[in-house]
C-alpha positions in Angstrom: 68.0 84.7 88.7 69.9 86.5 86.0 73.0 86.5 88.2 73.0 82.7 88.6 72.6 82.2 84.9 75.6 84.4 84.2 77.6 82.5 86.8 76.6 79.1 85.3 77.7 80.2 81.8 81.0 81.6 83.1 81.7 78.5 85.1 81.0 76.3 82.1 83.2 78.4 79.9 86.3 78.3 82.2 89.1 76.0 81.6 90.0 74.4 84.9 93.5 74.9 86.2 95.3 72.1 87.9 97.3 72.6 91.1 100.6 72.0 89.1 99.8 74.6 86.5 98.8 77.4 88.9 102.4 78.1 89.9 102.8 79.9 86.6 100.2 82.4 87.7 101.3 85.8 89.0 100.7 86.6 92.6 99.3 90.1 92.5 97.4 92.2 95.0 94.4 92.3 92.7 94.1 88.5 92.3 93.5 85.7 94.7 93.8 81.9 94.0 91.9 79.2 95.8 93.1 75.6 95.7 90.6 73.0 96.8 91.7 69.4 96.0 93.2 69.5 92.5 91.1 72.5 91.4 92.3 76.0 91.4 90.1 79.1 90.9 91.2 82.6 90.4 89.3 85.7 91.5 89.8 89.4 90.9 89.6 90.9 94.4 89.1 94.3 96.0 90.9 94.8 99.3 89.1 95.9 102.5 91.8 96.5 105.0 90.7 99.6 107.0 87.9 100.0 109.4 86.0 102.1 106.9 86.4 99.7 103.9 85.6 96.6 106.1 82.5 98.4 107.4 81.2 99.2 103.9 82.3 96.0 102.2 80.0 95.1 99.3 77.0 97.1 100.5 74.7 98.9 98.1 75.9 97.1 95.0 73.4 95.3 92.8 76.0 93.3 90.9 79.3 91.5 91.5 81.1 90.2 88.4 81.6 86.5 88.2 85.0 85.5 89.6 85.2 88.8 91.5 85.1 89.4 95.2 86.3 91.3 98.2 89.1 90.2 100.6 88.7 91.5 104.1 92.1 91.7 105.9 92.6 92.0 109.6 95.9 92.8 111.4 95.8 89.5 113.3 93.5 86.5 113.9 90.3 87.2 115.7 86.7 86.2 116.1 84.7 87.9 113.4 81.0 88.1 112.5 79.4 89.5 109.4 75.9 90.5 108.4 74.1 91.5 105.1 72.8 94.9 106.1 72.5 97.0 102.9 74.0 94.2 100.8 71.8 93.6 97.8 73.4 90.4 96.4 73.7 86.9 97.8 77.3 86.1 98.9 79.4 83.2 99.9 81.8 84.0 102.7 85.0 82.1 103.3 86.6 82.6 106.7 90.4 82.1 106.4 93.2 81.8 109.0 96.6 83.4 109.0 98.1 80.6 106.9 95.5 81.0 104.1 93.5 77.9 105.1 89.7 78.1 104.8 88.2 77.4 108.2 84.5 77.9 107.5 82.2 78.7 104.6 78.9 80.4 104.8 77.0 79.9 101.5 74.3 82.1 100.0 74.0 84.7 102.6 70.6 86.4 102.3 70.6 89.9 100.9 69.6 92.6 103.5 69.4 90.0 106.3 70.6 91.4 109.7 71.3 87.9 111.2 74.9 87.6 112.4 77.1 85.2 110.4 79.8 84.0 112.7 83.2 83.3 111.3 84.5 81.8 114.5 87.9 82.2 116.1 91.2 82.4 114.4 90.0 84.4 111.3 92.4 86.9 109.7 90.9 87.1 106.2 87.4 86.8 104.8 86.6 86.4 101.2 83.2 87.4 99.8 82.2 86.1 96.4 79.0 85.6 94.6 76.5 83.3 96.3 76.7 79.8 95.0 80.3 80.0 93.7 81.8 77.8 96.4 79.4 74.9 95.5 79.9 75.4 91.7 83.7 75.4 92.1 83.8 72.6 94.7 85.6 74.9 97.2 85.5 73.2 100.6 86.7 73.8 104.2 90.5 73.2 104.2 91.0 74.9 100.8 94.1 77.0 100.5 94.3 80.6 99.5 97.2 82.3 97.7 97.5 86.1 98.0 100.4 88.4 98.6 98.8 89.8 101.8 99.2 86.4 103.4 102.6 86.3 105.2 104.8 84.1 103.1 106.5 82.7 106.3 103.1 81.5 107.5 101.3 80.6 104.3 100.5 77.0 103.5 100.6 78.0 99.8 102.8 81.1 99.5 103.3 83.3 96.5 106.0 81.9 94.2 104.9 78.3 94.6 
Protein backbone atom coordinates (compact mmCIF):
# COMPACT_ATOMS: atom_id res chain seq x y z
CA UNK A 1 0.00 0.00 0.00
CA UNK A 2 2.79 2.46 0.84
CA UNK A 3 4.51 1.71 -2.46
CA UNK A 4 1.38 2.62 -4.45
CA UNK A 5 1.00 5.91 -2.53
CA UNK A 6 4.61 6.82 -3.29
CA UNK A 7 4.08 6.02 -6.96
CA UNK A 8 0.94 8.12 -7.11
CA UNK A 9 2.71 11.11 -5.57
CA UNK A 10 5.67 10.76 -7.93
CA UNK A 11 3.46 10.40 -11.00
CA UNK A 12 1.45 13.46 -10.00
CA UNK A 13 4.63 15.48 -9.49
CA UNK A 14 6.25 14.62 -12.82
CA UNK A 15 6.07 17.02 -15.70
CA UNK A 16 5.10 15.06 -18.80
CA UNK A 17 7.49 15.04 -21.68
CA UNK A 18 6.20 15.26 -25.21
CA UNK A 19 7.53 13.09 -28.01
CA UNK A 20 9.14 16.16 -29.62
CA UNK A 21 10.99 17.23 -26.46
CA UNK A 22 12.43 13.80 -25.69
CA UNK A 23 15.06 14.04 -28.45
CA UNK A 24 16.99 16.36 -26.15
CA UNK A 25 17.35 13.56 -23.59
CA UNK A 26 20.64 11.69 -23.47
CA UNK A 27 20.67 8.04 -24.48
CA UNK A 28 22.68 6.41 -21.71
CA UNK A 29 23.02 2.77 -20.59
CA UNK A 30 21.49 3.64 -17.19
CA UNK A 31 18.33 5.21 -18.65
CA UNK A 32 15.46 3.93 -20.77
CA UNK A 33 12.76 5.99 -22.45
CA UNK A 34 9.29 4.70 -23.33
CA UNK A 35 7.12 6.51 -25.88
CA UNK A 36 3.44 5.58 -25.90
CA UNK A 37 1.30 7.90 -27.98
CA UNK A 38 2.52 11.44 -27.25
CA UNK A 39 3.72 10.56 -23.75
CA UNK A 40 7.31 9.74 -22.92
CA UNK A 41 8.45 8.27 -19.62
CA UNK A 42 12.04 7.88 -18.45
CA UNK A 43 13.26 5.09 -16.17
CA UNK A 44 16.55 4.50 -14.43
CA UNK A 45 17.44 0.89 -15.30
CA UNK A 46 19.74 -1.82 -14.11
CA UNK A 47 20.90 -4.22 -16.81
CA UNK A 48 20.49 -8.01 -16.62
CA UNK A 49 22.42 -9.39 -19.59
CA UNK A 50 24.09 -12.54 -18.27
CA UNK A 51 22.56 -15.86 -17.27
CA UNK A 52 23.25 -15.09 -13.61
CA UNK A 53 21.83 -11.55 -13.58
CA UNK A 54 18.75 -12.62 -15.56
CA UNK A 55 18.17 -15.57 -13.19
CA UNK A 56 18.34 -13.31 -10.12
CA UNK A 57 16.53 -10.30 -11.56
CA UNK A 58 14.73 -8.30 -8.86
CA UNK A 59 14.46 -11.20 -6.41
CA UNK A 60 14.70 -10.59 -2.66
CA UNK A 61 14.17 -6.83 -2.87
CA UNK A 62 11.47 -5.23 -0.81
CA UNK A 63 11.54 -1.91 -2.66
CA UNK A 64 12.01 -0.58 -6.17
CA UNK A 65 12.24 3.19 -6.52
CA UNK A 66 9.58 4.89 -8.62
CA UNK A 67 10.74 5.23 -12.24
CA UNK A 68 13.37 2.53 -11.74
CA UNK A 69 13.47 -0.90 -13.28
CA UNK A 70 15.50 -3.72 -14.69
CA UNK A 71 16.10 -4.33 -18.39
CA UNK A 72 16.68 -7.99 -19.29
CA UNK A 73 18.70 -8.32 -22.49
CA UNK A 74 18.95 -11.47 -24.62
CA UNK A 75 21.38 -12.06 -27.50
CA UNK A 76 18.54 -12.62 -29.96
CA UNK A 77 14.77 -12.83 -30.08
CA UNK A 78 13.27 -15.85 -28.33
CA UNK A 79 10.27 -17.18 -26.48
CA UNK A 80 10.70 -16.16 -22.84
CA UNK A 81 8.74 -16.81 -19.68
CA UNK A 82 9.12 -15.25 -16.22
CA UNK A 83 7.91 -16.02 -12.71
CA UNK A 84 7.89 -14.22 -9.39
CA UNK A 85 9.81 -16.73 -7.27
CA UNK A 86 11.50 -14.87 -4.39
CA UNK A 87 10.27 -11.55 -5.81
CA UNK A 88 8.76 -9.52 -2.98
CA UNK A 89 7.23 -6.61 -4.91
CA UNK A 90 4.53 -6.45 -7.57
CA UNK A 91 5.92 -5.83 -11.05
CA UNK A 92 4.75 -4.88 -14.50
CA UNK A 93 6.62 -6.74 -17.25
CA UNK A 94 7.00 -5.31 -20.73
CA UNK A 95 8.05 -7.82 -23.39
CA UNK A 96 9.91 -6.06 -26.20
CA UNK A 97 11.17 -7.13 -29.64
CA UNK A 98 14.52 -6.39 -31.32
CA UNK A 99 13.22 -3.07 -32.71
CA UNK A 100 12.23 -1.75 -29.28
CA UNK A 101 8.48 -2.26 -29.74
CA UNK A 102 6.43 -3.48 -26.77
CA UNK A 103 4.78 -6.75 -27.83
CA UNK A 104 3.01 -7.66 -24.59
CA UNK A 105 2.47 -6.24 -21.10
CA UNK A 106 1.80 -8.24 -17.97
CA UNK A 107 0.57 -5.94 -15.21
CA UNK A 108 0.80 -6.41 -11.45
CA UNK A 109 2.62 -9.74 -11.31
CA UNK A 110 1.90 -11.25 -7.91
CA UNK A 111 4.84 -11.37 -5.48
CA UNK A 112 6.19 -14.87 -4.76
CA UNK A 113 3.85 -16.47 -7.34
CA UNK A 114 5.36 -19.45 -9.21
CA UNK A 115 2.92 -19.21 -12.13
CA UNK A 116 4.73 -18.81 -15.45
CA UNK A 117 4.23 -15.44 -17.16
CA UNK A 118 4.72 -16.01 -20.88
CA UNK A 119 6.24 -13.27 -22.97
CA UNK A 120 5.59 -15.04 -26.23
CA UNK A 121 7.77 -15.34 -29.30
CA UNK A 122 10.08 -12.66 -30.66
CA UNK A 123 11.17 -11.18 -27.31
CA UNK A 124 14.69 -9.78 -27.02
CA UNK A 125 14.20 -7.42 -24.06
CA UNK A 126 12.04 -7.47 -20.96
CA UNK A 127 11.54 -4.41 -18.78
CA UNK A 128 10.39 -4.89 -15.19
CA UNK A 129 9.01 -1.84 -13.40
CA UNK A 130 6.82 -1.29 -10.34
CA UNK A 131 3.40 -2.89 -10.55
CA UNK A 132 0.76 -0.46 -11.79
CA UNK A 133 3.16 1.91 -13.56
CA UNK A 134 2.10 0.95 -17.09
CA UNK A 135 -1.51 1.87 -16.32
CA UNK A 136 -0.57 5.06 -14.50
CA UNK A 137 1.60 6.19 -17.42
CA UNK A 138 -0.74 4.91 -20.17
CA UNK A 139 1.94 2.63 -21.60
CA UNK A 140 0.35 0.27 -24.11
CA UNK A 141 1.29 -2.54 -26.45
CA UNK A 142 2.98 -0.92 -29.45
CA UNK A 143 4.89 1.57 -27.29
CA UNK A 144 8.47 2.24 -28.36
CA UNK A 145 11.56 1.84 -26.20
CA UNK A 146 14.76 3.86 -26.59
CA UNK A 147 17.94 2.43 -25.06
CA UNK A 148 21.54 2.18 -26.35
CA UNK A 149 21.45 -1.65 -26.17
CA UNK A 150 18.80 -1.72 -28.91
CA UNK A 151 20.63 -1.99 -32.24
CA UNK A 152 20.33 1.43 -33.90
CA UNK A 153 19.96 -0.21 -37.33
CA UNK A 154 16.89 -2.12 -36.11
CA UNK A 155 15.41 0.36 -33.64
CA UNK A 156 12.08 2.01 -34.40
CA UNK A 157 13.17 4.87 -32.11
CA UNK A 158 16.99 4.87 -32.11
CA UNK A 159 19.25 6.85 -29.85
CA UNK A 160 19.93 10.27 -31.30
CA UNK A 161 16.33 10.84 -32.40
